[in-house]
C-alpha positions in Angstrom: 0.0 0.0 0.0 2.5 2.6 1.1 2.3 5.9 3.0 0.0 8.6 1.9 1.6 11.4 0.0 1.2 13.9 2.8 3.1 11.6 5.3 5.8 11.1 2.7 6.1 14.9 2.5 6.5 15.1 6.3 9.3 12.5 6.2 11.0 14.5 3.4 10.6 17.8 5.3 12.0 16.3 8.5 14.7 14.1 7.0 17.7 15.9 8.6 16.0 15.8 12.0 15.3 12.1 11.5 19.0 11.5 10.6 20.4 13.5 13.5 18.0 12.8 16.3 16.5 9.3 15.8 18.7 6.4 17.2 17.3 3.9 14.7 19.6 1.2 16.0 18.1 1.5 19.5 14.5 1.4 18.1 14.9 -1.6 15.7 13.6 -4.3 18.1 10.6 -2.3 19.1 9.8 -1.3 15.5 10.1 -5.0 14.6 7.8 -6.0 17.4 5.2 -3.5 16.2 5.7 -5.0 12.7 6.8 -1.6 11.3 10.0 -3.3 10.2 10.5 -6.8 8.9 13.2 -9.2 10.0 15.0 -8.5 6.7 14.8 -4.8 7.1 16.2 -5.0 10.6 19.1 -7.1 9.4 19.8 -4.7 6.6 19.7 -1.7 8.9 22.2 -3.4 11.3 24.8 -3.4 8.6 24.5 0.2 7.7 27.6 2.0 9.0 26.8 5.5 8.1 23.9 7.3 9.8 22.7 8.7 6.4 22.6 5.2 4.8 20.7 3.9 7.8 18.2 6.8 7.7 17.8 6.4 3.9 17.0 2.7 4.3 14.7 3.3 7.2 12.7 6.0 5.4 12.5 3.8 2.3 11.1 1.0 4.5 8.6 3.3 6.3 7.3 4.5 3.0 6.2 1.0 2.1 4.1 0.8 5.3 0.6 2.2 5.8 -0.3 5.4 7.6 -1.1 3.6 10.8 2.5 2.4 11.0 3.7 6.0 10.7 1.6 7.0 13.7 3.0 3.9 15.5 6.5 5.1 14.7 5.6 8.6 16.1 4.4 6.9 19.3 7.6 4.9 19.6 9.6 8.1 19.4 7.3 9.8 22.0 8.1 7.1 24.5 11.9 7.3 24.1 14.0 8.4 27.0 15.7 11.3 25.1 13.7 14.5 25.2 14.8 15.5 21.6 13.5 12.2 20.3 10.2 12.5 22.2 9.8 16.0 20.9 10.4 14.9 17.3 7.8 12.2 17.7 5.3 14.8 18.8 6.2 17.2 16.0 5.8 14.5 13.4 2.5 13.5 14.8 1.3 17.1 15.0 2.4 17.9 11.5 0.6 14.8 10.2 -2.6 15.7 12.1 -2.5 19.3 10.8 -2.1 18.3 7.2 -4.8 15.6 7.6 -7.2 18.1 9.1 -6.5 20.7 6.4 -7.1 18.1 3.7 -10.3 17.0 5.3 -11.5 20.6 5.7 -11.6 20.3 9.5 -9.6 23.4 10.4 -11.7 26.5 11.1 -10.4 29.7 9.7 
């Protein structure tokens, strides 16, 4: 199925923050448990040496998932011990909700 276009745009817009702030290697087992990542994807991510390569591979994998998985990913970030990671999870979720509301005409002007 894949992520909706507006969620892909959020990932694109926040790519640098994802690369710098998200410790993907620390989150892999939880993301696997929530079935956001497959065994193969986790194994592939383990062998990425450079952070940029790991982020590219992770974003590519996330784009193949559905929108609910994106929100699950945001939730995983929001429960991380590091404040910057929690804040990024909240930011991603809030941006997604704002765009969703705008597209559905739910925001009052």
